[in-house]
C-alpha positions as CSV (number, residue, x, y, z in Angstrom):
1,M,0.0,0.0,0.0
2,N,1.3,3.4,-0.9
3,T,1.3,6.4,1.4
4,I,1.2,10.2,0.8
5,D,2.1,12.4,3.8
6,G,1.7,9.4,6.1
7,I,-1.8,8.6,4.8
8,K,-2.3,5.1,3.7
9,L,-3.7,4.9,0.1
10,M,-5.8,2.0,-1.2
11,N,-5.3,0.9,-4.8
12,L,-6.3,4.1,-6.7
13,Q,-5.8,2.4,-10.1
14,R,-9.1,2.5,-11.9
15,K,-10.0,0.0,-14.7
16,W,-12.1,2.6,-16.5
17,Y,-12.3,6.3,-17.2
18,G,-15.2,8.6,-18.1
19,K,-15.5,11.5,-20.3
20,D,-18.6,13.6,-21.4
21,G,-21.0,10.9,-20.2
22,V,-19.2,8.0,-21.7
23,I,-17.3,5.3,-19.8
24,Y,-14.2,3.6,-21.5
25,F,-12.5,0.4,-20.6
26,D,-10.9,-2.7,-22.1
27,I,-12.1,-6.2,-21.2
28,A,-9.6,-9.0,-21.3
29,A,-9.5,-11.5,-24.0
30,S,-12.2,-14.0,-24.1
31,L,-11.5,-17.2,-22.5
32,D,-13.3,-19.2,-25.4
33,I,-15.4,-21.1,-22.8
34,T,-19.0,-22.2,-23.4
35,G,-21.9,-20.6,-21.6
36,H,-22.2,-23.5,-19.1
37,Q,-18.6,-22.9,-18.2
38,W,-19.1,-19.2,-17.7
39,I,-22.0,-19.9,-15.3
40,L,-19.8,-22.3,-13.4
41,R,-16.8,-20.0,-13.4
42,L,-18.8,-16.9,-12.1
43,K,-20.8,-19.0,-9.6
44,E,-17.4,-20.2,-8.1
45,K,-16.6,-16.5,-7.5
46,G,-20.0,-15.8,-5.8
47,Y,-21.8,-14.2,-8.7
48,R,-25.5,-14.8,-9.2
49,F,-27.7,-15.1,-12.3
50,S,-31.4,-14.4,-12.9
51,D,-33.2,-17.4,-14.4
52,C,-33.6,-15.5,-17.8
53,A,-29.8,-14.7,-17.8
54,K,-29.0,-18.4,-17.4
55,S,-31.4,-19.3,-20.2
56,V,-29.7,-16.8,-22.4
57,I,-26.2,-17.9,-21.6
58,Y,-27.2,-21.6,-22.2
59,S,-28.7,-20.9,-25.5
60,D,-27.1,-21.5,-28.9
61,G,-27.2,-17.7,-29.5
62,F,-24.5,-17.1,-26.8
63,K,-21.2,-16.7,-28.6
64,T,-17.7,-16.0,-27.5
65,T,-15.0,-13.8,-29.1
66,P,-11.7,-15.8,-28.5
67,G,-8.3,-14.1,-28.9
68,V,-9.4,-10.4,-28.7
69,T,-9.3,-7.7,-26.2
70,I,-12.4,-5.6,-26.6
71,K,-12.4,-1.8,-26.2
72,I,-15.7,-1.1,-24.6
73,V,-17.6,2.2,-24.5
74,V,-20.7,2.7,-22.3
75,L,-23.2,5.4,-23.1
76,K,-24.8,6.8,-19.9
77,G,-28.5,6.9,-19.9
78,I,-28.4,10.6,-18.8
79,L,-27.0,11.5,-22.2
80,F,-30.6,11.0,-23.7
81,E,-33.9,12.7,-22.9
82,Y,-36.4,10.3,-21.2
83,W,-38.4,9.9,-24.5
84,N,-35.3,9.2,-26.4
85,R,-33.9,6.6,-23.9
86,T,-35.0,3.6,-26.1
87,I,-32.9,0.7,-27.5
88,E,-33.5,2.1,-31.1
89,K,-32.4,5.7,-30.3
90,I,-29.4,4.6,-28.2
91,S,-28.3,2.2,-30.9
92,A,-28.7,4.9,-33.7
93,D,-26.4,7.2,-31.5
94,A,-23.8,4.4,-31.3
95,D,-24.1,3.8,-35.0
96,K,-23.3,7.5,-35.7
97,R,-20.2,7.1,-33.5
98,E,-19.2,4.0,-35.5
99,W,-19.5,1.7,-32.5
100,G,-20.3,-1.8,-32.9
101,K,-22.2,-4.5,-31.0
102,P,-20.3,-6.8,-28.6
103,D,-21.0,-10.5,-28.3
104,A,-23.2,-11.4,-25.3
105,E,-20.2,-12.9,-23.7
106,A,-19.1,-9.2,-22.9
107,A,-21.6,-9.2,-20.1
108,C,-19.9,-12.1,-18.3
109,L,-16.5,-10.4,-18.8
110,I,-17.8,-7.1,-17.5
111,R,-19.4,-8.9,-14.5
112,E,-16.2,-10.6,-13.6
113,M,-14.2,-7.4,-14.0
114,F,-16.3,-4.9,-11.9
115,T,-17.7,-5.0,-8.5
116,D,-21.1,-3.5,-7.8
117,E,-19.3,-0.6,-6.0
118,E,-17.2,0.1,-9.1
119,I,-20.3,0.2,-11.3
120,R,-22.1,2.6,-9.0
121,A,-18.8,4.7,-8.9
122,M,-19.3,5.1,-12.6
123,G,-22.7,6.7,-11.9
124,L,-24.7,3.6,-13.0
125,Q,-26.9,0.9,-11.5
126,R,-26.5,-1.5,-14.4
127,I,-24.8,-1.9,-17.7
128,I,-26.8,-3.4,-20.6
129,V,-24.6,-5.1,-23.2
130,M,-26.0,-4.0,-26.5
131,S,-25.4,-7.3,-28.5
132,E,-27.8,-8.9,-30.9
133,P,-30.8,-9.9,-28.7
134,I,-30.8,-13.6,-27.8
135,N,-34.0,-15.5,-27.1
136,D,-34.5,-16.9,-23.8
137,S,-36.0,-20.5,-23.3
138,R,-39.5,-19.0,-23.8
139,G,-38.5,-17.3,-27.0
140,V,-38.4,-13.8,-25.6
141,P,-35.6,-11.7,-27.0
142,R,-33.3,-10.5,-24.2
143,L,-30.1,-8.5,-23.6
144,L,-27.6,-9.5,-20.9
145,G,-26.8,-6.9,-18.3
146,V,-24.6,-6.4,-15.3
147,N,-26.6,-5.3,-12.3
148,G,-24.6,-3.2,-9.9
149,G,-27.6,-1.7,-8.0
150,G,-26.9,-3.5,-4.8
151,H,-28.5,-6.8,-5.6
152,G,-25.5,-8.8,-4.9
153,R,-23.1,-9.4,-7.9
154,L,-26.0,-10.2,-10.3
155,L,-26.0,-11.0,-14.0
156,S,-29.4,-10.3,-15.5
157,A,-31.3,-10.5,-18.7
158,Y,-33.5,-7.7,-19.8
159,R,-36.4,-7.9,-22.3
160,V,-36.0,-6.1,-25.6
161,K,-39.0,-3.9,-26.1
162,P,-38.9,-1.1,-28.7
163,D,-41.0,1.3,-26.6
164,L,-39.3,0.7,-23.2
165,K,-37.8,3.7,-21.7
166,W,-34.6,3.1,-19.7
167,G,-33.7,4.9,-16.6
168,D,-30.9,7.6,-16.6
169,H,-28.8,5.3,-14.3
170,V,-28.4,2.7,-16.9
171,G,-25.4,2.4,-19.1
172,F,-25.3,0.8,-22.6
173,A,-22.2,-1.1,-23.6
174,F,-20.9,-1.0,-27.2
175,V,-17.6,-2.0,-28.9
176,E,-15.3,0.8,-29.9
177,S,-12.7,-1.6,-31.3
178,F,-11.2,-5.0,-31.1
179,V,-7.5,-5.7,-30.5
180,Y,-6.6,-9.1,-31.9
181,N,-4.1,-10.9,-29.7
182,A,-1.1,-12.5,-31.3
183,T,-1.1,-16.3,-30.8
184,K,2.1,-18.2,-30.0
């Protein structure tokens, strides 16, 4: 632990930074593991899943992106007027910025990377990963999201509804770029 003027400092290194309502961070290269393996991995570390999130992660639509580090950008809900805080409007804004859609696995990587406290320090209660929607076991299209609102290390799945207005405390994760890792 470092000290300044005799005051002990905790690790002040942040894994993210924010600018103009956008959060930036890199998520580590995919582990190229299955959805079932992700659930086992995160459960071992004390993370929890909603039933719908499990259903999405177990589905054939859940894909991984092996061999890359992903540069993630999160648009804060506060950037949008309430009436414009819909999936369609937020995705259109990301398209203008030339940001892409992450694979749903990004939700697992983000959940593993950030504590609930770190998500709240970003000014957010949850981060929705703006992948292609994946149908749950009942055929309902969903997006995975990391819930940092104090529900105890939760990974959830949120119904995709065109007219749903999201709260200003929600962040929406897109891909700024991929960094392809060299293989040995």
